[in-house]
C-alpha positions as a Python dict, from the first residue, in 0.01 Angstrom:
ca = {
    (1, 'M'): (0, 0, 0),
    (2, 'P'): (-45, 329, -168),
    (3, 'Q'): (-347, 356, -385),
    (4, 'T'): (-307, 449, -747),
    (5, 'G'): (-519, 509, -1040),
    (6, 'P'): (-900, 510, -969),
    (7, 'A'): (-889, 435, -601),
    (8, 'A'): (-688, 753, -580),
    (9, 'M'): (-997, 948, -602),
    (10, 'T'): (-1103, 1087, -268),
    (11, 'T'): (-1439, 1067, -132),
    (12, 'A'): (-1577, 1400, -145),
    (13, 'R'): (-1825, 1521, 101),
    (14, 'H'): (-2172, 1542, -74),
    (15, 'P'): (-2476, 1745, 96),
    (16, 'A'): (-2786, 1516, 160),
    (17, 'P'): (-2970, 1488, -154),
    (18, 'E'): (-3297, 1729, -147),
    (19, 'G'): (-3616, 1744, -325),
    (20, 'G'): (-3709, 1387, -337),
    (21, 'G'): (-3435, 1216, -182),
    (22, 'L'): (-3266, 944, -325),
    (23, 'P'): (-3493, 852, -610),
    (24, 'A'): (-3484, 1202, -743),
    (25, 'A'): (-3119, 1243, -711),
    (26, 'A'): (-3075, 890, -898),
    (27, 'G'): (-3260, 1052, -1194),
    (28, 'A'): (-3014, 1328, -1210),
    (29, 'A'): (-2755, 1070, -1206),
    (30, 'R'): (-2887, 859, -1457),
    (31, 'P'): (-2773, 1059, -1747),
    (32, 'V'): (-2429, 1103, -1634),
    (33, 'V'): (-2375, 733, -1601),
    (34, 'A'): (-2555, 670, -1929),
    (35, 'G'): (-2276, 904, -2072),
    (36, 'H'): (-2001, 688, -1951),
    (37, 'A'): (-2176, 347, -2007),
    (38, 'H'): (-1997, 254, -2310),
    (39, 'S'): (-1643, 350, -2167),
    (40, 'A'): (-1726, 155, -1850),
    (41, 'D'): (-1811, -160, -2049),
    (42, 'R'): (-1487, -101, -2281),
    (43, 'E'): (-1237, -8, -2001),
    (44, 'R'): (-1388, -278, -1740),
    (45, 'V'): (-1440, -13, -1477),
    (46, 'L'): (-1657, 287, -1401),
    (47, 'A'): (-1535, 627, -1487),
    (48, 'P'): (-1455, 870, -1206),
    (49, 'E'): (-1760, 1097, -1321),
    (50, 'A'): (-1996, 805, -1287),
    (51, 'V'): (-1890, 700, -941),
    (52, 'Q'): (-1906, 1067, -806),
    (53, 'A'): (-2242, 1100, -975),
    (54, 'I'): (-2401, 793, -775),
    (55, 'T'): (-2209, 920, -454),
    (56, 'A'): (-2357, 1238, -478),
    (57, 'A'): (-2695, 1099, -545),
    (58, 'G'): (-2670, 960, -183),
    (59, 'F'): (-2630, 571, -240),
    (60, 'A'): (-2312, 533, -19),
    (61, 'R'): (-2518, 707, 281),
    (62, 'H'): (-2869, 570, 215),
    (63, 'F'): (-2828, 305, 485),
    (64, 'V'): (-2580, 465, 706),
    (65, 'P'): (-2720, 520, 1055),
    (66, 'R'): (-2828, 894, 1096),
    (67, 'R'): (-2598, 962, 1407),
    (68, 'F'): (-2326, 956, 1121),
    (69, 'G'): (-2505, 1174, 890),
    (70, 'G'): (-2671, 880, 683),
    (71, 'A'): (-3032, 865, 572),
    (72, 'A'): (-3100, 510, 759),
    (73, 'G'): (-3338, 510, 417),
    (74, 'T'): (-3601, 264, 295),
    (75, 'F'): (-3551, -44, 74),
    (76, 'T'): (-3852, 111, -143),
    (77, 'D'): (-3641, 423, -212),
    (78, 'F'): (-3320, 201, -266),
    (79, 'V'): (-3492, -35, -534),
    (80, 'G'): (-3639, 265, -705),
    (81, 'A'): (-3320, 459, -725),
    (82, 'V'): (-3109, 163, -821),
    (83, 'T'): (-3342, 62, -1111),
    (84, 'E'): (-3331, 427, -1234),
    (85, 'V'): (-2938, 450, -1241),
    (86, 'A'): (-2902, 95, -1403),
    (87, 'A'): (-3135, 187, -1685),
    (88, 'G'): (-2875, 419, -1775),
    (89, 'C'): (-2580, 188, -1699),
    (90, 'T'): (-2615, -132, -1536),
    (91, 'S'): (-2285, -149, -1396),
    (92, 'A'): (-2316, 194, -1234),
    (93, 'G'): (-2642, 48, -1081),
    (94, 'W'): (-2463, -258, -960),
    (95, 'C'): (-2225, -69, -785),
    (96, 'A'): (-2452, 207, -663),
    (97, 'A'): (-2660, -82, -497),
    (98, 'L'): (-2345, -266, -352),
    (99, 'F'): (-2210, 65, -195),
    (100, 'A'): (-2563, 117, -28),
    (101, 'S'): (-2592, -263, 73),
    (102, 'H'): (-2237, -298, 204),
    (103, 'A'): (-2264, 19, 413),
    (104, 'R'): (-2583, -111, 567),
    (105, 'M'): (-2376, -432, 640),
    (106, 'A'): (-2117, -195, 822),
    (107, 'A'): (-2368, -107, 1046),
    (108, 'Y'): (-2345, -434, 1231),
    (109, 'L'): (-2005, -352, 1339),
    (110, 'P'): (-1926, -244, 1679),
    (111, 'A'): (-1975, 118, 1765),
    (112, 'R'): (-1600, 160, 1749),
    (113, 'G'): (-1581, 7, 1414),
    (114, 'Q'): (-1870, 216, 1281),
    (115, 'Q'): (-1702, 539, 1381),
    (116, 'E'): (-1390, 437, 1218),
    (117, 'I'): (-1577, 365, 879),
    (118, 'W'): (-1763, 701, 868),
    (119, 'R'): (-1530, 926, 1072),
    (120, 'E'): (-1476, 1129, 736),
    (121, 'G'): (-1835, 1148, 672),
    (122, 'P'): (-2144, 924, 562),
    (123, 'D'): (-2032, 880, 206),
    (124, 'A'): (-1739, 631, 251),
    (125, 'R'): (-1775, 377, -10),
    (126, 'V'): (-1790, 20, 98),
    (127, 'S'): (-1709, -273, -109),
    (128, 'A'): (-1724, -645, -3),
    (129, 'G'): (-1625, -1005, -61),
    (130, 'F'): (-1875, -1255, 49),
    (131, 'V'): (-1712, -1576, -57),
    (132, 'P'): (-1481, -1695, 222),
    (133, 'T'): (-1151, -1840, 108),
    (134, 'T'): (-971, -1856, 412),
    (135, 'T'): (-961, -1898, 792),
    (136, 'A'): (-885, -1603, 990),
    (137, 'T'): (-618, -1641, 1246),
    (138, 'A'): (-712, -1534, 1614),
    (139, 'A'): (-459, -1245, 1760),
    (140, 'P'): (-443, -1050, 2048),
    (141, 'G'): (-688, -787, 2035),
    (142, 'G'): (-828, -897, 1699),
    (143, 'W'): (-777, -1103, 1393),
    (144, 'L'): (-502, -1166, 1086),
    (145, 'L'): (-632, -1194, 776),
    (146, 'D'): (-423, -1359, 478),
    (147, 'G'): (-556, -1459, 155),
    (148, 'S'): (-735, -1360, -155),
    (149, 'W'): (-1095, -1281, -236),
    (150, 'N'): (-1235, -1266, -594),
    (151, 'F'): (-1518, -1047, -740),
    (152, 'I'): (-1489, -729, -533),
    (153, 'S'): (-1702, -482, -726),
    (154, 'G'): (-1635, -114, -729),
    (155, 'V'): (-1302, -186, -550),
    (156, 'D'): (-1107, 60, -731),
    (157, 'F'): (-1320, 332, -579),
    (158, 'A'): (-1392, 191, -233),
    (159, 'D'): (-1267, 337, 95),
    (160, 'W'): (-1342, 13, 287),
    (161, 'I'): (-1375, -335, 213),
    (162, 'L'): (-1580, -611, 404),
    (163, 'L'): (-1418, -943, 370),
    (164, 'S'): (-1563, -1278, 499),
    (165, 'A'): (-1357, -1562, 664),
    (166, 'W'): (-1408, -1860, 876),
    (167, 'E'): (-1338, -1843, 1244),
    (168, 'P'): (-1066, -2087, 1340),
    (169, 'D'): (-1264, -2337, 1542),
    (170, 'P'): (-1317, -2629, 1263),
    (171, 'A'): (-1595, -2761, 1474),
    (172, 'Q'): (-1822, -2458, 1481),
    (173, 'K'): (-1756, -2355, 1102),
    (174, 'R'): (-1881, -1991, 1171),
    (175, 'L'): (-1845, -1719, 934),
    (176, 'R'): (-1720, -1363, 1031),
    (177, 'F'): (-1690, -1022, 845),
    (178, 'F'): (-1395, -799, 880),
    (179, 'A'): (-1382, -431, 772),
    (180, 'V'): (-1029, -373, 608),
    (181, 'P'): (-909, -12, 449),
    (182, 'R'): (-873, -29, 93),
    (183, 'A'): (-513, 103, 134),
    (184, 'A'): (-414, -205, 308),
    (185, 'C'): (-516, -415, 34),
    (186, 'E'): (-347, -525, -298),
    (187, 'V'): (-583, -534, -594),
    (188, 'Q'): (-537, -756, -893),
    (189, 'D'): (-699, -699, -1233),
    (190, 'T'): (-887, -1028, -1294),
    (191, 'W'): (-1197, -898, -1412),
    (192, 'F'): (-1244, -1029, -1777),
    (193, 'T'): (-1612, -1114, -1824),
    (194, 'V'): (-1904, -1109, -2069),
    (195, 'G'): (-2143, -884, -1857),
    (196, 'L'): (-2107, -620, -1593),
    (197, 'R'): (-1789, -546, -1716),
    (198, 'G'): (-1798, -197, -1597),
    (199, 'T'): (-1829, -306, -1228),
    (200, 'G'): (-1443, -371, -1201),
    (201, 'S'): (-1522, -675, -954),
    (202, 'K'): (-1130, -756, -922),
    (203, 'T'): (-951, -966, -691),
    (204, 'V'): (-830, -849, -341),
    (205, 'V'): (-496, -989, -176),
    (206, 'L'): (-406, -938, 190),
    (207, 'S'): (-95, -1057, 354),
    (208, 'E'): (-101, -1088, 726),
    (209, 'V'): (-324, -772, 772),
    (210, 'F'): (-425, -719, 1140),
    (211, 'V'): (-783, -628, 1188),
    (212, 'P'): (-901, -515, 1542),
    (213, 'E'): (-1195, -687, 1701),
    (214, 'H'): (-1405, -357, 1678),
    (215, 'R'): (-1380, -402, 1306),
    (216, 'S'): (-1536, -744, 1270),
    (217, 'F'): (-1872, -900, 1324),
    (218, 'S'): (-2025, -1258, 1312),
    (219, 'Q'): (-2256, -1349, 1018),
    (220, 'A'): (-2529, -1457, 1282),
    (221, 'V'): (-2561, -1099, 1381),
    (222, 'L'): (-2633, -997, 1015),
    (223, 'L'): (-2851, -1276, 931),
    (224, 'A'): (-3068, -1209, 1251),
    (225, 'G'): (-3089, -842, 1161),
    (226, 'T'): (-2956, -742, 1498),
    (227, 'A'): (-2758, -422, 1468),
    (228, 'P'): (-2581, -295, 1784),
    (229, 'E'): (-2798, -7, 1855),
    (230, 'T'): (-3052, 47, 2140),
    (231, 'E'): (-3338, 129, 1894),
    (232, 'P'): (-3175, 62, 1530),
    (233, 'A'): (-3352, 202, 1241),
    (234, 'R'): (-3596, -36, 1048),
    (235, 'C'): (-3316, -84, 768),
    (236, 'H'): (-3094, -247, 1007),
    (237, 'A'): (-3345, -451, 1193),
    (238, 'V'): (-3463, -686, 897),
    (239, 'P'): (-3338, -1037, 823),
    (240, 'F'): (-3049, -1033, 570),
    (241, 'R'): (-3197, -1285, 366),
    (242, 'L'): (-3529, -1114, 308),
    (243, 'V'): (-3334, -795, 140),
    (244, 'N'): (-2990, -925, 21),
    (245, 'G'): (-3131, -1034, -319),
    (246, 'L'): (-3265, -693, -377),
    (247, 'T'): (-2898, -582, -439),
    (248, 'M'): (-2853, -828, -715),
    (249, 'V'): (-3202, -811, -895),
    (250, 'A'): (-3265, -428, -897),
    (251, 'P'): (-3000, -361, -1129),
    (252, 'A'): (-3111, -646, -1374),
    (253, 'V'): (-3462, -469, -1352),
    (254, 'G'): (-3318, -129, -1442),
    (255, 'A'): (-3091, -296, -1726),
    (256, 'A'): (-3402, -481, -1892),
    (257, 'Q'): (-3607, -127, -1856),
    (258, 'G'): (-3319, 52, -2021),
    (259, 'A'): (-3277, -215, -2302),
    (260, 'L'): (-3675, -191, -2338),
    (261, 'D'): (-3678, 177, -2357),
    (262, 'A'): (-3394, 186, -2624),
    (263, 'W'): (-3524, -96, -2831),
    (264, 'S'): (-3883, 72, -2853),
    (265, 'R'): (-3734, 403, -2991),
    (266, 'W'): (-3524, 251, -3241),
    (267, 'I'): (-3796, -27, -3344),
    (268, 'A'): (-4055, 234, -3395),
    (269, 'R'): (-3856, 391, -3664),
    (270, 'K'): (-3713, 92, -3826),
    (271, 'S'): (-3828, -65, -4142),
    (272, 'E'): (-3737, -371, -4347),
    (273, 'V'): (-3800, -572, -4650),
    (274, 'L'): (-4050, -853, -4640),
    (275, 'M'): (-4156, -1052, -4942),
    (276, 'G'): (-4035, -763, -5167),
    (277, 'R'): (-4193, -471, -5003),
    (278, 'T'): (-4068, -244, -4740),
    (279, 'V'): (-4273, -235, -4418),
    (280, 'P'): (-4242, -68, -4094),
    (281, 'S'): (-4095, -326, -3820),
    (282, 'A'): (-4372, -209, -3573),
    (283, 'E'): (-4628, -384, -3804),
    (284, 'K'): (-4448, -729, -3747),
    (285, 'A'): (-4651, -944, -3509),
    (286, 'S'): (-4314, -1093, -3364),
    (287, 'V'): (-4218, -746, -3278),
    (288, 'Q'): (-4548, -647, -3131),
    (289, 'A'): (-4546, -989, -2934),
    (290, 'A'): (-4194, -921, -2817),
    (291, 'L'): (-4290, -576, -2690),
    (292, 'A'): (-4595, -689, -2503),
    (293, 'R'): (-4438, -990, -2324),
    (294, 'S'): (-4100, -797, -2248),
    (295, 'S'): (-4281, -508, -2121),
    (296, 'A'): (-4509, -693, -1911),
    (297, 'A'): (-4198, -903, -1760),
    (298, 'V'): (-4040, -601, -1657),
    (299, 'E'): (-4333, -437, -1491),
    (300, 'T'): (-4417, -773, -1313),
    (301, 'A'): (-4050, -794, -1193),
    (302, 'A'): (-4089, -420, -1051),
    (303, 'L'): (-4399, -517, -858),
    (304, 'L'): (-4254, -844, -710),
    (305, 'I'): (-3949, -665, -592),
    (306, 'G'): (-4144, -381, -489),
    (307, 'R'): (-4333, -599, -274),
    (308, 'I'): (-4033, -739, -113),
    (309, 'A'): (-3898, -395, -36),
    (310, 'A'): (-4234, -279, 85),
    (311, 'T'): (-4249, -580, 345),
    (312, 'A'): (-3901, -500, 475),
    (313, 'D'): (-3991, -141, 520),
    (314, 'A'): (-4306, -217, 706),
    (315, 'A'): (-4320, -170, 1087),
    (316, 'G'): (-4353, -493, 1317),
    (317, 'E'): (-4256, -847, 1274),
    (318, 'V'): (-4165, -1007, 937),
    (319, 'P'): (-4426, -1254, 817),
    (320, 'P'): (-4278, -1597, 848),
    (321, 'D'): (-4337, -1656, 487),
    (322, 'A'): (-4184, -1354, 364),
    (323, 'V'): (-3819, -1485, 347),
    (324, 'P'): (-3887, -1810, 151),
    (325, 'R'): (-4161, -1607, -85),
    (326, 'S'): (-3869, -1348, -130),
    (327, 'H'): (-3643, -1622, -241),
    (328, 'R'): (-3894, -1773, -490),
    (329, 'D'): (-3957, -1425, -636),
    (330, 'Y'): (-3584, -1322, -674),
    (331, 'A'): (-3544, -1639, -895),
    (332, 'I'): (-3860, -1600, -1099),
    (333, 'V'): (-3771, -1220, -1166),
    (334, 'A'): (-3428, -1304, -1261),
    (335, 'E'): (-3542, -1558, -1504),
    (336, 'S'): (-3815, -1383, -1639),
    (337, 'L'): (-3589, -1078, -1715),
    (338, 'Q'): (-3342, -1294, -1887),
    (339, 'D'): (-3631, -1414, -2125),
    (340, 'A'): (-3749, -1059, -2175),
    (341, 'V'): (-3409, -942, -2307),
    (342, 'D'): (-3358, -1231, -2499),
    (343, 'R'): (-3677, -1134, -2689),
    (344, 'L'): (-3563, -797, -2754),
    (345, 'Q'): (-3233, -932, -2878),
    (346, 'R'): (-3392, -1183, -3129),
    (347, 'E'): (-3614, -888, -3275),
    (348, 'S'): (-3329, -664, -3315),
    (349, 'G'): (-3189, -832, -3616),
    (350, 'A'): (-2818, -813, -3732),
    (351, 'R'): (-2785, -457, -3614),
    (352, 'G'): (-2875, -552, -3265),
    (353, 'Q'): (-2579, -783, -3250),
    (354, 'A'): (-2333, -475, -3241),
    (355, 'E'): (-2122, -508, -2952),
    (356, 'G'): (-2179, -223, -2712),
    (357, 'S'): (-2527, -127, -2841),
    (358, 'P'): (-2768, -50, -2545),
    (359, 'V'): (-2969, -363, -2618),
    (360, 'E'): (-2677, -609, -2670),
    (361, 'R'): (-2491, -466, -2372),
    (362, 'A'): (-2798, -483, -2151),
    (363, 'W'): (-2869, -829, -2282),
    (364, 'R'): (-2511, -922, -2153),
    (365, 'D'): (-2559, -753, -1837),
    (366, 'V'): (-2890, -908, -1733),
    (367, 'H'): (-2771, -1255, -1796),
    (368, 'A'): (-2446, -1178, -1581),
    (369, 'A'): (-2680, -1031, -1291),
    (370, 'G'): (-2910, -1348, -1314),
    (371, 'S'): (-2604, -1582, -1268),
    (372, 'H'): (-2535, -1453, -919),
    (373, 'A'): (-2556, -1725, -653),
    (374, 'A'): (-2848, -1515, -470),
    (375, 'L'): (-3062, -1547, -788),
    (376, 'Q'): (-3000, -1911, -866),
    (377, 'F'): (-3342, -2060, -963),
    (378, 'D'): (-3314, -2404, -818),
    (379, 'S'): (-3175, -2309, -504),
    (380, 'N'): (-3414, -2018, -412),
    (381, 'C'): (-3720, -2200, -521),
    (382, 'A'): (-3599, -2505, -309),
    (383, 'V'): (-3613, -2272, -28),
    (384, 'Y'): (-3996, -2172, -87),
    (385, 'A'): (-4079, -2547, -157),
    (386, 'R'): (-3944, -2650, 150),
    (387, 'H'): (-4120, -2384, 375),
    (388, 'T'): (-4452, -2418, 189),
    (389, 'L'): (-4476, -2799, 113),
    (390, 'G'): (-4348, -2843, 502),
    (391, 'A'): (-4665, -2697, 633),
    (392, 'Y'): (-4839, -2998, 522),
    (393, 'P'): (-4829, -3314, 734),
    (394, 'P'): (-4687, -3634, 570),
    (395, 'A'): (-4948, -3865, 401),
    (396, 'T'): (-5015, -4184, 609),
    (397, 'K'): (-5031, -4509, 423),
    (398, 'E'): (-5407, -4538, 456),
    (399, 'A'): (-5447, -4170, 314),
    (400, 'A'): (-5169, -4254, 39),
    (401, 'S'): (-5378, -4582, -65),
    (402, 'H'): (-5690, -4361, -166),
    (403, 'G'): (-5471, -4128, -388),
}
């Protein structure tokens, strides 16, 4: 199916970012995406200029293997760069994070599949559909895919799409991922949401599309972090469950920081009438409390996800408690950021309710990001509790009788 509209934009070849790598390049991209943030929210899709900015910054190539011209970069640089871009436009930060993370997933394809993904260079943009809605059909030399997948962020600008489907053996219930060219997909505009509107997370439909075996890999390979290389880069040799939440929570940290910056500049100049006299809003105790609590929440969130990124980047075996602890931290950070933007919104008064204002937009975006399945509080904290409390032996009847 021929591409039209935003998808017709070609993936330009960009030189590798210099002078500080991805974080510095993200700083240059931030004002570009910020300038298009309102239109992205209104049009429900990123502006082509914003997509070009995050691609030129190096997000798409950040986790691409070096042999294809990629950076095989660190999670620490990834987190810092995503939060920087998301502070200017959450939707752009979200798509930047996904283009990077999905390219990392593509590195788990067999060698021939990787060569097809990056044959034009390391800046191929990869979108993905994680929720399986169908079962793949085995075919000679590969698989047939037929069905629809929702919430494919950045699909209008993708070159490839990774889609999940069940393998045909019902007794095994195993999941696989399949790399499909964007041109082989029909895209339906189903993205009408409260937050993250600019991500254009639409629906993809396939009708009996053949996917060769070399463009497919098992979920088990991804979860184990065993990329098909003799000596994989560190970013391709970590458990998926340790780092997956970074993709969703880093844009939320950036959004909350952007909201805090915008709110602080505005509230510092604002005055209001209280008990018949005009006073600076900055003198209100509630404003001061909101600033202290929300800024501390954002900084704490950055420290927690920075620790996860540092753990993933460190050489050697991942500590056994790192994955369950990361689940706890993702959940706590998401909830804390929602509380932080709630405070800012409450202290913004009537003018802060204007649709599309920086604080109001970030308030919607942070709540939308926090609703992602990877950040759900109860399920994530259950992972941590089972690991931690399972380390203690069950109480005997005699011990229980003594309290």
